C-alpha positions in Angstrom: 109.5 64.2 103.1 107.7 66.3 100.3 106.4 69.4 101.5 103.4 70.5 100.3 102.7 72.8 96.8 99.6 74.4 95.9 98.6 77.1 94.0 97.0 79.9 96.0 94.5 82.1 95.4 94.2 85.6 96.7 90.6 86.4 98.5 91.1 89.8 97.0 91.4 89.4 93.1 88.3 86.5 93.6 86.4 89.6 94.9 87.3 92.3 92.5 87.3 90.1 89.6 83.8 89.4 90.1 82.6 93.0 90.6 84.3 94.1 87.5 81.9 91.6 85.5 78.4 91.1 85.1 75.9 89.8 87.2 77.1 86.4 89.0 75.9 83.7 89.5 75.0 83.0 93.5 77.4 80.6 94.6 78.8 79.1 97.4 82.0 77.2 98.7 83.7 75.7 101.9 87.0 74.7 101.2 90.3 73.2 102.9 93.5 72.8 100.9 96.6 70.4 102.6 98.1 67.3 102.8 95.6 64.9 104.3 97.3 61.5 103.8 100.8 62.2 104.2 101.8 61.7 100.3 103.5 65.4 100.5 100.8 66.2 97.6 97.9 68.8 98.3 94.5 67.2 98.5 91.2 69.8 98.7 88.1 69.1 100.6 85.3 71.3 99.5 81.5 72.0 99.2 79.8 74.4 96.8 76.5 74.9 95.3 75.8 77.7 92.1 72.4 78.2 90.9 69.8 81.0 90.5 67.8 79.7 92.6 70.6 77.8 94.5 69.3 74.2 95.4 70.6 74.5 99.6 71.6 77.5 101.1 74.7 76.0 103.7 77.8 74.4 102.7 80.3 73.4 105.1 83.7 71.3 104.8 85.1 69.9 107.9 87.7 66.9 109.6 90.5 66.2 111.6 93.3 63.6 111.4 96.8 62.5 111.3 99.8 63.2 108.2 102.8 64.0 107.4 104.0 64.3 111.4 101.4 66.6 112.6 97.5 66.1 113.6 95.0 68.6 111.5 91.8 69.8 112.3 89.7 72.5 110.2 86.1 73.5 109.3 84.8 75.8 106.8 81.1 76.8 106.2 79.0 79.8 104.2 75.4 80.0 105.3 73.4 82.4 102.6 70.4 82.4 103.9 71.6 83.5 107.4 74.5 85.9 105.7 77.0 83.8 108.0 80.5 82.6 107.3 83.6 81.0 109.0 87.6 79.4 108.8 89.0 77.6 111.2 92.2 75.9 110.9 94.9 74.0 113.5 97.6 72.1 113.3 99.5 70.2 116.3 103.7 69.2 115.1 105.8 66.4 115.9 108.2 67.8 113.5 109.1 71.0 111.9 108.0 72.3 109.1 108.8 76.2 108.7 110.6 77.8 106.2 107.8 76.4 104.0 106.6 78.1 100.2 103.0 78.6 100.6 100.4 77.4 103.6 100.5 74.3 104.6 96.7 74.4 105.6 94.4 76.6 104.2 90.4 76.8 105.0 88.1 79.3 102.9 84.4 80.3 102.7 83.0 82.2 100.0 79.3 84.0 99.4 78.6 85.5 96.2 75.1 86.4 95.0 73.3 89.5 93.6 70.9 91.3 95.5 67.8 93.6 94.1 67.0 96.6 95.7 64.1 99.0 95.2 63.9 102.8 95.8 61.1 105.2 96.1 63.9 107.9 96.5 64.6 110.4 93.5 67.7 111.3 94.4 71.4 109.4 94.7 71.9 107.1 97.9 74.0 105.4 99.5 73.6 101.2 100.5 76.6 99.9 102.6 77.4 96.2 102.7 79.0 95.4 107.1 81.0 92.4 107.5 81.6 91.7 111.3 84.4 89.7 112.3 85.2 87.7 115.4 87.8 84.9 115.8 91.0 83.8 118.0 94.9 83.3 116.6 97.3 81.4 118.2 100.8 80.8 116.5 102.6 79.1 119.0 106.0 78.6 117.2 104.0 79.0 113.9 102.5 81.3 111.4 98.7 82.1 111.1 97.0 84.7 108.5 93.2 85.2 108.8 92.1 87.5 105.8 88.8 88.6 104.7 87.4 90.4 101.8 84.2 92.4 100.6 83.1 93.5 97.7 79.8 95.1 96.1 79.3 96.3 92.9 77.0 96.6 89.8 79.0 95.3 87.2 80.7 98.3 85.8 82.3 101.3 87.0 80.0 101.3 90.6 82.0 99.0 93.1 83.6 99.7 96.7 85.6 96.8 98.6 87.4 96.3 102.0 90.2 93.9 102.8 91.5 93.2 106.3 94.1 90.4 107.9 95.0 89.2 111.3 98.0 87.3 112.4 99.0 88.3 115.5 98.1 86.6 118.5 95.2 86.9 120.0 91.0 87.7 119.9 90.5 89.9 116.8 86.7 91.6 116.8 86.3 94.1 113.4 84.2 94.9 110.5 84.7 95.7 107.0 82.3 98.2 104.9 81.7 98.6 101.3 79.2 101.7 100.1 78.4 102.5 96.7 75.8 105.3 95.6 73.4 104.3 93.2 70.2 105.5 91.3 67.1 104.1 91.3 66.0 100.0 91.4 69.2 98.4 90.9 70.7 95.1 91.2 74.3 94.7 93.1 76.7 91.5 93.0 77.2 91.2 96.5 80.7 88.7 97.1 82.4 88.2 100.4 85.3 86.0 101.7 87.3 85.0 104.6 90.5 82.5 104.7 92.9 81.2 107.6 96.0 79.8 106.3 98.6 78.5 108.5 102.5 78.9 106.7 104.6 76.7 109.3 104.9 76.0 112.7 107.7 73.9 114.7 108.4 70.8 116.6 105.7 70.7 119.2 103.8 73.7 118.7 99.9 74.0 118.2 99.0 76.8 116.0 95.6 77.9 114.8 93.2 80.6 113.8 89.5 80.0 114.4 87.7 82.8 112.8 83.8 80.4 113.3 82.7 83.3 116.1 79.7 84.2 114.2 77.5 81.6 114.6 73.8 81.5 112.4 72.0 81.0 115.9 74.0 84.6 117.6 73.5 87.0 114.3 74.3 86.9 110.8 77.7 88.4 110.1 76.3 90.1 107.0 74.5 92.9 107.7 72.8 95.7 104.6 72.4 99.0 105.5 69.8 101.5 103.4 68.1 104.4 103.9 64.4 105.0 104.7 62.5 104.5 101.3 65.2 101.6 100.2 64.2 97.9 100.3 65.7 94.5 99.2 63.5 93.1 97.1 65.2 89.7 96.3 68.2 88.1 95.5 69.7 86.2 92.6 70.0 83.0 95.1 66.5 83.0 95.9 67.8 82.8 99.8 69.5 85.8 100.8 67.6 86.7 103.9 70.6 88.8 106.3 69.6 91.7 108.0 68.4 95.0 106.3 68.4 98.3 108.6 68.0 101.7 108.5 69.5 103.7 110.5 69.4 107.4 111.3 70.9 110.1 109.3 74.8 110.5 109.9 74.4 107.5 111.9 76.2 104.6 110.5 79.5 104.8 113.0 77.3 103.7 115.6 75.9 101.3 113.7 79.6 100.1 113.1 80.2 100.3 117.0 76.9 98.7 118.0 78.1 95.4 115.7 81.6 95.7 117.2 80.3 95.4 120.9 78.2 92.6 119.9 81.4 90.3 118.5 83.4 91.7 121.3 80.5 89.9 123.8 80.0 87.0 121.8 83.8 86.8 121.7 84.3 86.4 125.1 81.5 84.3 125.9 82.5 81.6 122.9 86.7 81.9 125.4 
């Protein structure tokens, strides 16, 4: 039986390339790549939308089945209105699939938008984007890796990004944040992505990564932090409605702590 081979894109590379250029068209994408029909060749299941404004505010891929000696299950979603995204991948194997070059199954979700801010302030100020992460990994006799990237920039020299990955068994609750210092009214590119990949699995093992821990009804995963006197005035998507908060001076760490605490509680409730 042939091994699955497909080109792997890096989440960090996608974000940094978008931030380095001019204003980006708003887009949502959810995708899964793997051998879904047992022919040893990778297939792609994807749902995406691009536009100014976007024609729909959410995308989703989801499926399960049996192929190439293992049972697969996946879901990816992105909702630009709620500011949420999630990725889930699972394999149950009856054959050994270790030592493979590249992931056996990859699920990814991305959100890209250009956000406009109006400022009544006389000087420079900071805008911070926070991405909340909540998920669980069970490697079994396999290997799972989840990655997330967050970036914000003006298409020129003003940009910041954050990247993290998780691969150990258990719950993972975390935040990524990116901060830029700007002046006056500005438009900023926002780009964030979340992926779950399964790289190998042994006979009789169950391996999964479930990073759908922040759902629309539970609260958005993207939070924008601005000072008093700055407002989110619009978005290229025409739909972005993530929360915008104005913390007390020097209290951003308190906001991050409260987000982590809320995510931890929701993760426990999911279990």
